[in-house]
N, C-alpha and C positions, 0 to 999 in steps of 0.2 A: 304593818297589817298587808294582808295577802287580799286579794280580790279574784277569783276567778271568774273569768267568762267566757261562754260557750254559745255556740253559734256557727254562721257561717254554712255554706254547701257541705262541706264535708264534716263536720261536728267537730271542728278543730276547737279546743280550748286555748284560751289565753288566761299568762297569769303576770297582774300588777305588783309588782313588789312597791308602797311607798318606803324611798328613803328620805335622810333626812338627819336632823337630829330633836332628841327633844326638849322640854323647855328645861329642866334639870340638867342636861347635859350643857346647854347654854348658859344658862348660871352658873355651872359649876367652871368652865371657861373664862367666862368675865369674873368672877371671883379671884382666879390663877392672873391675868392679866394684871388684874389691879394690885397684886398682893406684887407682882414684879413692878409695876410703875412705881409703886409706893419708896420698891425698895432701890428705883433710880430715880427717882426726883432730887435727893438731897445731894446725890454727884452733880445733877443738874444746877442746883441753884449753887455748887459752891462752885462749881468752872466757872460762874457767871460774873460773881461776888472778883473771884481769881483775875479775870481776863479784863474787869472794869479797872481791879486796883494794878492791873501790869499798863493798862491804858495811861492813868493817872501818871506811874515813877515816870515812862516813858513821857511825858506831856512837858512834867516837873525839868527831865535831865536836860530835856532838849532846850527848855526857857533858859537853864542856865548855862548850858554850851553855848548857846548863844550870845549872851553877854559875855564870856569869854574870850568868845573869837572876835567882840567887837573889841575888847580889850585888848586887842594881841595884834589890832590894827592899827588904833591909835599910836601916832608917835610917841618915842620915849618922854620927850618933855613937852609933850603938849597938854594944853590946860585942863583935859579929862583923868591926866595923869598925873596932875601935880599938887602936892598935899600940901596945905594954907601953912602959913607959918604959923606955929605956938601950937600946932597938933601932931600927932603921928599918924594917923590916920583920916583917910578921907571916906563915908557911906554916904553911899546913894539908896534910898528906898524907893519902891516905887511896889503898883499895884496891876492886876490887869483886870478894867473895867469888862464887865460881860455887855452893857452896853453900847460902849465906843469899842468892845472887841481889837486893845489896844493896851500898849503898857505906860502908864500914866505916875507921874511923880506924887511919891504922898505914900501914906499909909495908911491902914483901913480905917483907922478915925477920921480921916481925910476923906478917903471913901463914903465913906456915913453921912459925912457933914455935906459930902457934894451928891448925894441921894444916887450914889452909883452902889453896883452890887460887885463886889470884889471879886474872881476868883481862885486867883495868886497873888502871893506876894514877893518881891524880891529885892535883896539887902546887897547888896554889893558893897566890898570892904577894901582900899588899897592900900598898903604898909611899904614900906623902905626900907632898904637893911644896907648895911656895906658889908665887905667884905670881909673886913675880920669877926664879925658876930655869928660863927658858925651855926651854933643852934636856934638860930632866928628868934629872939627873947628877949631882944630890945629893937622895937623898929625905932630910926631916925626922925626926928623932928621936920616939919615940912621947910624949917627952916636952915638944912644942913645945905652945906657944899654944893651942887651939882657931881661935882669929883668924887665925893663921899659915897653916893649913892650906888650901886652895884647889882641891886635885885630888888624888884617890887615884885611882892606878892598879891594874887586877885583873889579873892576869896566870893565866893558866888552858892548865894542861899535862897534856893523857890521852896517856896512851900504851897501848897496844894488847901485852899481852904475847906471842908466842910460843909456841902447845903444843909440849915437846917432840915431835918426830917430827913432825909437822904440814909436809907437804912443799908444801902451797896457801896457810899465812897466814901473814903476818910480821908486823913488828912495827911498828907505824904511830904517830907520833906526830904534834898536831897540838898548836899555842899559841894562845892567842887573849889579847888583850889590851883591855883595855879602861880609859876613862879617865872617871871620875864627879865632877864636880865641886856642888859646896852649892847 
């Protein structure tokens, strides 16, 4: 739209041109922007899910490494590294309590009975082998003489429990195994 204004001392004329976008142009630009945003939205939600999954895997791996490091620091014949007689393994079960923010002995059933919300479970299994068992297929009994035990296998399984109704989280599980010699 143009406007012409005349006047002044010398009869000058002024032209004003009104600039800007029409309503149709603005609506078309908004529609194009919306199509682009809808194309990027699935990529964004996918990256959020992948970041949460990576965070969960990092946490379960760190909890498993923490337990392995603890068992590596325990003396070879310490009480936590001794398998009871009549058994060929020592199993420890724990859960991470949301309320206490700590690992507590027991299972998910134990946690529910105590009114706790378990976020993770951790099962540590200790087995011992003699040097003659190169395939590690026959663990030694806890009553085996100490001179017959040459290797101890520590297996840690940590599982993140999926919160009910959480569409982003999922159950992650990591198994770490370590052999320790005297």
